[in-house]
C-alpha positions as CSV (number, residue, x, y, z in Angstrom):
1,X,0.1,0.0,0.0
2,X,1.4,3.4,-1.1
3,X,-1.1,5.7,0.5
4,X,-3.7,5.7,3.2
5,X,-7.3,4.5,2.4
6,X,-10.4,6.1,3.8
7,X,-13.2,3.5,3.8
8,X,-16.1,5.8,4.9
9,X,-17.4,8.0,7.6
10,X,-17.3,5.9,10.8
11,X,-19.3,8.3,13.0
12,X,-20.1,11.9,14.0
13,X,-19.5,12.7,17.8
14,X,-22.4,14.3,19.6
15,X,-21.8,15.9,22.9
16,X,-24.9,15.5,25.2
17,X,-26.0,15.9,28.8
18,X,-27.2,12.3,29.3
19,X,-26.0,9.5,27.1
20,X,-28.7,7.1,27.8
21,X,-31.6,9.6,27.4
22,X,-30.2,10.9,24.1
23,X,-29.5,7.4,22.8
24,X,-32.9,6.3,23.4
25,X,-34.3,9.2,21.5
26,X,-31.8,8.5,18.5
27,X,-32.9,4.8,18.6
28,X,-36.6,5.7,18.4
29,X,-36.4,8.4,15.7
30,X,-33.1,7.6,13.7
31,X,-33.0,3.8,14.1
32,X,-29.5,4.1,15.7
33,X,-30.0,0.8,17.6
34,X,-26.9,-1.2,17.0
35,X,-24.7,-0.8,20.0
36,X,-21.0,-1.2,19.0
37,X,-19.6,-0.2,22.3
38,X,-20.4,1.7,25.5
39,X,-17.5,2.8,27.7
40,X,-16.7,5.0,30.7
41,X,-13.1,6.2,30.9
42,X,-10.8,9.2,31.0
43,X,-10.0,10.9,27.7
44,X,-6.3,11.1,28.6
45,X,-5.0,11.7,25.0
46,X,-7.3,14.6,23.9
47,X,-5.4,17.3,25.8
48,X,-5.1,19.4,22.6
49,X,-8.9,20.0,22.6
50,X,-9.6,19.8,26.3
51,X,-7.5,22.7,27.7
52,X,-4.6,20.4,28.5
53,X,-6.8,18.5,31.2
54,X,-7.7,14.8,31.3
55,X,-11.6,14.5,31.2
56,X,-13.8,11.9,32.5
57,X,-16.4,10.8,29.9
58,X,-19.2,8.3,29.1
59,X,-19.5,7.3,25.4
60,X,-21.4,5.0,23.3
61,X,-21.2,4.2,19.5
62,X,-24.5,3.4,17.7
63,X,-25.1,2.3,14.2
64,X,-28.0,1.8,11.8
65,X,-27.9,-1.3,9.6
66,X,-29.5,0.4,6.6
67,X,-26.0,2.0,6.0
68,X,-24.1,5.1,7.0
69,X,-21.9,6.3,9.8
70,X,-22.8,6.1,13.4
71,X,-23.5,8.4,16.2
72,X,-20.8,8.6,19.0
73,X,-22.9,9.8,21.9
74,X,-20.5,11.4,24.2
75,X,-21.0,12.9,27.8
76,X,-18.7,14.7,30.0
77,X,-19.0,13.1,33.5
78,X,-16.2,15.1,35.3
79,X,-17.8,18.5,34.5
80,X,-21.0,19.9,33.4
81,X,-21.2,19.9,29.5
82,X,-21.5,23.5,28.3
83,X,-23.7,24.8,25.5
84,X,-22.9,27.8,23.2
85,X,-23.9,31.1,24.6
86,X,-25.3,32.2,21.2
87,X,-27.7,30.8,18.7
88,X,-25.6,28.8,16.2
89,X,-26.2,29.8,12.7
90,X,-25.6,28.9,9.0
91,X,-22.0,29.9,8.3
92,X,-20.7,29.6,11.8
93,X,-17.4,27.8,12.0
94,X,-17.5,24.1,12.7
95,X,-19.9,21.2,12.2
96,X,-23.3,22.9,12.0
97,X,-25.5,20.1,10.6
98,X,-25.1,16.2,10.5
99,X,-26.5,14.8,7.4
100,X,-28.6,11.6,7.8
101,X,-29.5,9.5,4.8
102,X,-33.0,8.3,3.8
103,X,-34.2,6.3,1.0
104,X,-37.6,8.0,1.2
105,X,-37.4,11.6,2.6
106,X,-41.1,12.2,2.0
107,X,-42.1,9.3,4.1
108,X,-39.6,10.2,6.8
109,X,-40.8,13.8,6.8
110,X,-44.4,12.7,7.3
111,X,-43.5,10.2,10.1
112,X,-41.4,12.7,11.9
113,X,-44.2,15.3,11.6
114,X,-46.7,12.9,13.0
115,X,-44.3,12.2,15.9
116,X,-44.4,16.0,16.6
117,X,-40.6,16.5,16.0
118,X,-39.1,19.9,15.6
119,X,-39.0,20.2,11.8
120,X,-37.3,23.4,10.5
121,X,-39.1,24.5,7.4
122,X,-40.5,22.1,4.8
123,X,-39.4,19.3,2.3
124,X,-37.1,21.0,-0.1
125,X,-34.8,20.3,-3.2
126,X,-31.0,20.9,-2.9
127,X,-29.1,22.4,-5.9
128,X,-28.5,18.8,-7.1
129,X,-32.2,18.1,-7.0
130,X,-32.1,15.8,-3.9
131,X,-35.1,15.9,-1.5
132,X,-34.3,16.9,2.0
133,X,-35.4,18.7,5.2
134,X,-34.0,19.7,8.5
135,X,-35.0,18.8,12.1
136,X,-33.7,19.9,15.5
137,X,-33.4,17.2,18.2
138,X,-34.3,17.9,21.8
139,X,-30.8,18.8,22.5
140,X,-30.5,21.7,20.0
141,X,-28.6,19.7,17.3
142,X,-29.7,20.0,13.7
143,X,-29.9,17.1,11.3
144,X,-30.5,17.2,7.6
145,X,-32.5,14.2,6.4
146,X,-31.4,13.8,2.8
147,X,-32.2,11.5,-0.1
148,X,-29.8,8.6,-0.7
149,X,-30.9,5.1,-2.0
150,X,-27.9,3.2,-1.0
151,X,-28.8,0.4,1.4
152,X,-26.9,-2.3,3.2
153,X,-30.0,-4.0,4.5
154,X,-33.6,-3.1,5.2
155,X,-34.8,-1.9,8.5
156,X,-38.0,-0.4,9.8
157,X,-36.4,2.9,10.3
158,X,-37.3,5.8,8.1
159,X,-33.7,7.0,8.0
160,X,-30.3,5.3,7.8
161,X,-27.1,6.6,9.3
162,X,-24.7,9.5,9.0
163,X,-24.3,10.6,5.3
164,X,-22.0,13.5,6.1
165,X,-22.0,17.1,7.4
166,X,-22.6,20.8,6.7
167,X,-19.5,22.5,8.0
168,X,-18.9,26.2,8.3
169,X,-15.5,27.5,7.2
170,X,-13.9,30.9,6.9
171,X,-12.0,30.4,3.6
172,X,-13.5,27.7,1.5
173,X,-10.5,27.3,-0.8
174,X,-8.1,26.8,2.1
175,X,-10.6,24.2,3.6
176,X,-10.5,22.3,0.4
177,X,-6.9,21.4,1.2
178,X,-8.3,19.2,4.0
179,X,-11.7,18.0,2.7
180,X,-10.7,17.4,-0.9
181,X,-7.0,16.8,-0.8
182,X,-6.6,14.6,2.4
183,X,-10.2,13.2,3.0
184,X,-10.4,12.4,-0.8
185,X,-13.7,14.1,-1.6
186,X,-12.5,14.7,-5.1
187,X,-15.7,15.4,-6.9
188,X,-17.3,18.8,-6.7
189,X,-21.0,18.3,-7.2
190,X,-21.8,21.9,-7.1
191,X,-20.1,25.3,-6.1
192,X,-22.8,28.0,-5.8
193,X,-23.1,31.5,-4.2
194,X,-26.3,33.2,-3.1
195,X,-29.2,33.0,-0.7
196,X,-30.8,29.6,-0.9
197,X,-34.5,28.7,-0.4
198,X,-33.6,25.2,0.7
199,X,-31.6,26.6,3.7
200,X,-34.5,29.1,4.6
201,X,-35.7,27.1,7.6
202,X,-32.3,27.1,9.3
203,X,-31.0,29.7,11.8
204,X,-29.1,32.3,9.6
205,X,-30.7,30.7,6.5
206,X,-31.3,34.1,4.9
207,X,-27.5,34.8,4.8
208,X,-25.6,35.0,1.5
209,X,-23.2,32.1,1.4
210,X,-20.9,30.1,-0.9
211,X,-21.7,26.5,-0.7
212,X,-19.8,23.6,-2.1
213,X,-20.8,20.0,-2.0
214,X,-18.2,17.3,-2.3
215,X,-18.4,13.6,-2.8
216,X,-15.9,10.8,-3.6
217,X,-15.8,9.8,-7.3
218,X,-14.9,6.1,-6.6
219,X,-16.7,3.5,-4.5
220,X,-14.8,3.1,-1.2
221,X,-13.7,-0.4,-0.1
222,X,-12.0,-2.1,2.8
223,X,-13.3,-3.3,6.1
224,X,-16.8,-2.0,6.9
225,X,-17.0,0.2,3.8
226,X,-20.2,-1.7,2.5
227,X,-22.0,-0.7,5.7
228,X,-20.8,2.9,5.7
229,X,-21.7,3.4,2.1
230,X,-21.2,6.7,0.0
231,X,-20.8,10.0,1.8
232,X,-20.6,13.7,1.2
233,X,-19.3,16.9,2.8
234,X,-20.9,20.3,2.2
235,X,-18.7,23.4,3.1
236,X,-20.4,26.8,3.7
237,X,-18.7,30.2,3.8
238,X,-20.4,33.4,4.6
239,X,-19.9,36.1,2.0
240,X,-20.5,39.5,3.8
241,X,-19.3,38.6,7.3
242,X,-17.1,36.0,9.2
243,X,-18.9,33.2,11.1
244,X,-18.4,32.7,14.8
245,X,-16.5,29.8,16.2
246,X,-19.1,27.2,17.4
247,X,-16.9,25.9,20.1
248,X,-15.4,29.3,21.1
249,X,-14.7,29.3,24.9
250,X,-15.9,25.6,25.1
251,X,-14.0,22.3,24.8
252,X,-14.3,19.1,22.8
253,X,-17.1,17.1,24.3
254,X,-19.3,19.9,25.2
255,X,-22.8,20.1,23.7
256,X,-23.1,19.8,20.0
257,X,-21.3,18.1,17.1
258,X,-17.8,17.6,18.5
259,X,-16.0,15.9,15.7
260,X,-16.4,13.9,12.4
261,X,-14.7,10.6,12.2
262,X,-13.2,8.6,9.2
263,X,-12.6,4.9,9.1
264,X,-9.1,4.7,7.9
265,X,-6.4,2.1,6.8
266,X,-2.8,3.0,6.9
267,X,-2.4,5.4,9.8
268,X,1.4,5.6,9.5
269,X,1.0,6.6,5.9
270,X,-1.7,9.1,6.9
271,X,0.6,10.6,9.6
272,X,3.3,11.5,7.1
273,X,0.7,12.7,4.5
274,X,-1.0,15.2,6.8
275,X,2.2,16.4,8.2
276,X,3.5,17.1,4.7
277,X,0.4,19.0,3.8
278,X,0.6,21.2,6.9
279,X,-2.1,19.5,9.0
280,X,-0.1,17.3,11.5
281,X,-1.8,15.1,14.0
282,X,-2.9,17.0,17.0
283,X,-3.8,13.7,18.9
284,X,-2.2,10.3,18.1
285,X,-2.8,7.0,20.1
286,X,0.2,5.7,18.3
287,X,-0.8,2.0,18.6
288,X,-3.8,-0.2,19.4
289,X,-6.2,1.7,21.9
290,X,-9.0,0.0,23.8
291,X,-12.4,1.6,23.6
292,X,-14.1,-0.7,26.1
293,X,-15.0,-3.8,24.0
294,X,-13.5,-2.4,20.8
295,X,-10.0,-1.5,19.9
296,X,-8.2,0.5,17.2
297,X,-5.6,3.3,16.5
298,X,-7.1,6.8,16.5
299,X,-5.7,10.2,15.6
300,X,-7.0,13.8,15.0
301,X,-6.2,16.8,12.9
302,X,-7.8,20.2,12.8
303,X,-9.2,21.8,9.7
304,X,-8.1,25.5,9.0
305,X,-10.8,26.7,11.4
306,X,-9.9,24.3,14.2
307,X,-12.7,21.8,13.5
308,X,-11.6,18.4,14.9
309,X,-11.4,15.5,12.4
310,X,-10.9,12.0,13.7
311,X,-9.3,9.0,12.0
312,X,-9.7,5.5,13.3
313,X,-8.0,2.4,12.2
314,X,-10.3,-0.3,13.4
315,X,-8.5,-3.4,14.9
316,X,-11.3,-5.2,16.7
317,X,-15.0,-5.1,16.9
318,X,-16.9,-7.3,19.4
319,X,-19.9,-9.3,18.1
320,X,-20.8,-11.7,21.0
321,X,-19.0,-10.6,24.1
322,X,-19.9,-13.8,26.2
323,X,-18.3,-16.1,23.6
324,X,-15.3,-13.8,22.9
325,X,-16.3,-13.5,19.3
326,X,-14.7,-10.5,17.7
327,X,-14.0,-9.3,14.1
328,X,-10.3,-8.8,14.0
329,X,-9.4,-6.6,11.0
330,X,-5.7,-6.9,11.6
331,X,-5.9,-10.6,10.3
332,X,-7.5,-9.7,7.0
333,X,-6.4,-8.1,3.7
334,X,-6.9,-4.4,4.3
335,X,-7.7,-3.8,0.7
336,X,-10.8,-6.1,0.7
337,X,-14.1,-5.3,2.4
338,X,-15.5,-7.7,4.8
339,X,-18.1,-10.2,3.5
340,X,-21.6,-8.9,3.8
341,X,-22.7,-11.8,6.0
342,X,-19.9,-11.0,8.4
343,X,-20.8,-7.3,8.6
344,X,-24.5,-8.4,9.0
345,X,-23.7,-10.1,12.3
346,X,-23.6,-6.6,13.7
347,X,-27.4,-6.8,13.8
348,X,-27.0,-9.2,16.8
349,X,-26.1,-6.2,18.7
350,X,-29.4,-4.5,18.3
351,X,-30.9,-2.8,21.3
352,X,-34.7,-3.2,21.7
353,X,-36.7,-0.8,23.8
């Protein structure tokens, strides 16, 4: 292997006040009912993002078997999680919206409306003619439910998992050095400037912006790539003003979208690549790191505006804890995806309410 490989978005981190209450809500309304791991520990290596202090936390990783990345539901337990002291708006710097895929956004809209969820605006069309809408969860996080027909397997949920994110940046062309050149979103779907009707329901949705939608031109492979499926990143830059830092005067793990994480193969190669491109690792676990029942090598970089981007090279995923049955990716060809039947055993970790 001559270069690193990104197999998909593994998860988006969501800082909450109560892991179990939030996860129950996400299971009910987003079908995030596959429990990959749950762990209480001290975040000892995240000093770059936590004011140089080790922080106690409780975290759980949940997936949806339809496809897509997961939710890493994350709670500070050694301090009170802090919220932003202003209303976060379109164009503010950081992860503003998590994109969640749906094969039928119209059905999802009707279902969420009947469940009296906080829908922002109405069903709209994006510049590439994809149906979508926005909702706000009870914890003030905004999600875009957006059309995507890729499925790993059918479930009863009206949505799948994470499809990407809308990220506010101060200089879009500089940000492309990370999102296009390092994260391999090499295909620009659109690059448009103006005020957009399909953003009108969002806080700050009447602002003039430049928005660029990125996707990857080739199908990603390796490990759990068939479950993660395709993904996209949308970058937004304000035209007439500069956005505020979403996490200004707060730390990683506080309330909101704390990072976006990419499943990666070849971390040593990635370390050299990001260093050579001016975005060196800010955090590096260096070798296999236990995350409760799971294990892997993780590292972070920051984009030009300080937004944390995580990379995880997964080593082990537990399937049946009592029998000691794990999927150990270190023993497999890293260029090949796991067989569908093997990935499908993740459904045995479904949590039923």
